[in-house]
C-alpha positions as CSV (number, residue, x, y, z in Angstrom):
1,M,132.6,196.6,-55.5
2,P,133.8,195.5,-52.1
3,N,133.0,192.0,-50.6
4,D,132.9,191.0,-47.0
5,P,136.1,189.0,-46.2
6,F,136.5,185.3,-47.2
7,P,137.6,182.8,-44.5
8,W,140.7,182.0,-46.5
9,S,143.3,183.7,-48.6
10,Y,143.9,182.4,-52.1
11,D,146.9,184.6,-52.6
12,C,148.6,183.6,-49.3
13,T,148.0,179.9,-50.0
14,V,149.4,180.1,-53.5
15,R,152.5,182.0,-52.3
16,Q,153.1,179.3,-49.6
17,Y,153.2,176.5,-52.2
18,L,155.1,178.5,-54.8
19,E,158.2,178.4,-52.6
20,D,158.8,174.7,-53.5
21,A,157.3,174.7,-57.0
22,K,159.5,174.4,-60.1
23,V,156.8,173.9,-62.7
24,L,153.5,175.8,-62.4
25,L,150.2,175.8,-64.3
26,D,147.6,178.6,-64.0
27,I,144.3,177.3,-65.5
28,G,142.1,180.1,-66.9
29,T,144.6,183.0,-66.3
30,G,142.3,185.7,-67.7
31,G,144.4,188.6,-68.6
32,G,147.3,187.3,-66.5
33,E,147.0,190.1,-63.9
34,K,146.5,187.8,-60.9
35,L,149.3,185.4,-61.9
36,S,151.7,188.3,-62.4
37,E,151.2,189.3,-58.8
38,F,152.9,186.1,-57.7
39,Q,156.4,187.1,-58.9
40,P,159.0,185.6,-58.7
41,L,157.4,182.8,-60.6
42,P,158.8,179.3,-61.0
43,P,161.4,178.7,-63.8
44,E,158.7,176.9,-65.8
45,T,155.3,178.6,-65.7
46,Y,152.4,177.9,-68.0
47,A,149.0,179.5,-68.3
48,T,145.9,178.5,-70.3
49,E,143.1,180.8,-71.4
50,A,140.0,180.2,-73.4
51,Y,138.4,183.6,-73.7
52,K,139.9,185.0,-76.9
53,P,139.9,188.7,-75.8
54,N,141.9,187.8,-72.8
55,V,144.6,185.7,-74.7
56,T,146.3,188.7,-76.3
57,I,146.2,190.6,-72.9
58,A,147.7,187.6,-71.1
59,K,150.5,187.2,-73.6
60,R,151.4,190.8,-73.3
61,T,151.1,190.8,-69.4
62,L,153.0,187.5,-68.9
63,G,155.3,187.3,-71.8
64,S,158.0,189.4,-70.2
65,L,157.9,187.2,-67.1
66,G,158.7,184.1,-69.2
67,V,155.3,182.6,-68.9
68,K,154.1,180.4,-71.8
69,V,150.4,181.3,-72.4
70,I,148.5,178.6,-74.3
71,E,145.1,179.4,-75.9
72,V,142.6,176.6,-75.5
73,E,139.2,176.2,-77.2
74,D,136.5,178.4,-75.7
75,G,133.7,176.5,-74.1
76,V,135.3,173.1,-74.0
77,Q,138.3,173.6,-71.7
78,E,136.8,171.7,-68.8
79,Q,135.8,168.8,-71.1
80,S,139.1,168.5,-73.1
81,P,142.5,167.2,-72.3
82,L,145.0,169.7,-71.0
83,P,147.8,170.1,-73.6
84,F,150.5,168.8,-71.2
85,E,152.3,165.6,-70.4
86,N,151.4,163.3,-67.5
87,A,152.9,164.2,-64.1
88,F,154.4,167.5,-65.5
89,F,153.5,170.1,-62.8
90,D,154.4,170.5,-59.1
91,L,151.6,173.0,-58.6
92,V,148.3,173.7,-60.5
93,I,146.3,176.8,-59.5
94,D,142.8,177.9,-60.7
95,R,141.0,181.1,-59.8
96,H,137.4,181.2,-61.1
97,E,137.9,178.8,-64.1
98,C,136.1,175.5,-64.7
99,F,138.3,172.4,-64.7
100,E,138.2,168.7,-65.3
101,T,139.2,166.9,-62.1
102,K,140.8,163.9,-63.9
103,E,142.9,166.2,-66.1
104,V,144.3,168.2,-63.2
105,Y,145.2,164.9,-61.5
106,R,146.8,163.6,-64.7
107,V,149.1,166.6,-65.2
108,L,150.2,166.8,-61.5
109,K,153.2,165.0,-60.2
110,T,152.7,162.7,-57.2
111,Q,152.4,164.8,-54.1
112,G,151.6,167.8,-56.4
113,I,149.2,170.5,-55.1
114,F,146.0,171.8,-56.6
115,I,144.6,175.2,-55.4
116,T,141.4,176.6,-56.6
117,Q,138.9,179.3,-55.7
118,Q,135.6,179.0,-57.5
119,V,132.5,181.2,-58.0
120,G,129.5,179.5,-56.6
121,P,126.1,179.3,-58.5
122,Q,124.4,181.7,-56.2
123,N,126.8,184.5,-57.0
124,L,125.2,187.8,-57.9
125,A,121.8,186.1,-57.9
126,E,119.9,189.2,-56.9
127,L,121.6,191.4,-59.6
128,R,121.0,188.8,-62.3
129,S,117.4,188.5,-61.2
130,M,116.9,192.3,-61.3
131,L,118.4,192.4,-64.8
132,N,116.4,189.3,-66.0
133,M,119.6,187.5,-66.8
134,T,120.1,183.7,-66.7
135,G,123.9,183.2,-66.3
136,T,125.9,180.0,-65.9
137,G,125.0,179.7,-62.3
138,D,121.2,179.7,-62.6
139,A,120.4,176.1,-63.6
140,D,119.6,173.5,-61.0
141,D,122.1,171.1,-62.6
142,D,124.9,173.7,-62.2
143,E,124.0,174.0,-58.5
144,A,124.3,170.2,-58.2
145,S,127.4,169.7,-60.3
146,W,129.5,172.9,-59.5
147,S,129.2,173.2,-55.8
148,L,131.7,172.7,-53.0
149,Q,130.2,169.3,-52.1
150,A,130.2,168.1,-55.6
151,L,133.8,169.0,-56.3
152,V,135.0,167.6,-53.0
153,R,133.4,164.3,-54.0
154,R,135.0,164.4,-57.5
155,L,138.4,165.2,-56.2
156,T,138.4,162.5,-53.6
157,E,137.0,159.9,-56.1
158,T,139.8,160.9,-58.5
159,G,142.5,160.2,-55.9
160,F,143.2,163.6,-54.3
161,E,143.6,164.1,-50.6
162,L,141.6,167.1,-49.5
163,L,143.6,169.4,-47.3
164,T,141.1,172.3,-47.1
165,A,137.5,172.8,-48.3
166,K,135.7,176.1,-47.3
167,E,132.7,178.0,-48.6
168,H,131.7,181.7,-48.3
169,L,128.2,183.1,-48.8
170,G,128.3,186.8,-48.2
171,F,127.6,190.0,-50.3
172,S,129.1,192.2,-52.9
173,R,128.2,195.9,-52.5
174,F,127.7,198.3,-55.4
175,Y,127.9,202.0,-54.8
176,D,127.2,203.3,-58.4
177,I,125.4,202.1,-61.5
178,R,128.5,202.4,-63.7
179,T,130.2,199.6,-61.8
180,I,127.2,197.3,-62.5
181,V,127.2,198.2,-66.2
182,Y,131.0,197.6,-66.4
183,L,130.7,194.2,-64.7
184,A,127.8,193.0,-66.8
185,R,129.7,193.9,-70.0
186,T,132.9,192.3,-68.7
187,I,131.5,188.8,-67.8
188,P,128.9,188.1,-70.6
189,W,128.7,184.4,-69.5
190,D,126.8,185.6,-66.4
191,F,124.9,188.4,-68.1
192,P,124.2,187.0,-71.6
193,G,122.8,189.6,-74.0
194,F,123.3,192.5,-71.6
195,S,123.0,196.0,-73.0
196,V,122.1,199.3,-71.3
197,E,119.3,199.7,-73.8
198,R,117.8,196.3,-73.2
199,C,118.1,196.6,-69.4
200,N,117.3,200.3,-69.1
201,A,114.3,199.9,-66.9
202,P,115.8,197.5,-64.3
203,L,119.0,199.5,-64.3
204,F,117.0,202.6,-63.4
205,E,115.3,200.7,-60.5
206,I,118.8,199.7,-59.2
207,Y,119.9,203.3,-59.6
208,K,117.0,204.6,-57.6
209,R,117.8,202.0,-54.8
210,I,121.4,203.2,-54.8
211,T,120.5,206.9,-54.5
212,T,118.0,206.0,-51.7
213,T,120.1,203.7,-49.6
214,G,123.6,204.4,-50.8
215,Y,124.3,201.0,-52.2
216,F,122.9,197.8,-53.8
217,D,123.9,194.4,-52.3
218,S,123.9,191.1,-54.1
219,K,125.2,187.7,-53.0
220,C,128.9,186.9,-53.2
221,H,129.3,183.1,-53.4
222,R,132.8,181.5,-53.4
223,F,134.4,178.2,-52.3
224,F,138.0,177.2,-51.9
225,L,139.7,173.8,-52.3
226,L,143.3,172.8,-51.5
227,A,144.1,169.2,-52.5
228,Q,147.2,167.0,-53.0
229,K,147.7,164.2,-55.4
230,K,148.2,161.0,-53.4
231,G,151.3,158.9,-53.8
232,F,151.1,155.1,-54.3
């Protein structure tokens, strides 16, 4: 499932700021695969994860690296306090997980850095439409509340200095129907109630398009923010 290139590099930016970080938090680590790529990690590294099937995987992936994986309640992570003391982290990173701006600010040290790459509400819109799915990015209020502009406003109002804010609206390309089925099963929050049986007819329409044109394209929507907690 290739995407056209983003006008930033999440990995390179994280590595740049890891050099000076002694205490790191990864919000929504998933199975820990991405975090493990940033070895060597700071002496104190923590990760949170809310999706229960991922917690066991993350502990297995990250445990040998000395990372403390903390399970948080599914569905409320972005509304609940992070389980850490004030001004605890030098660096907080977040790839594709919701977050509460004030909580990120609270747990960061003064001059601490926050790096996040987010999935925009238009992501995979055509695919979700074809499958008659209404995922987390469909509602108008999500478009308004979880956009680059909205998060820039929240971060600056909270007290962050924005260092970088970029957006990408391109495409993801699917070359076979198996990839689409795997994806829909893997991210049920974007494809609620998906099953091959339920979606057999639209899947067959997508399959016919792939066999005719060689691929199926759908929007890839991402945005990227790099912010620093201001000192007073």
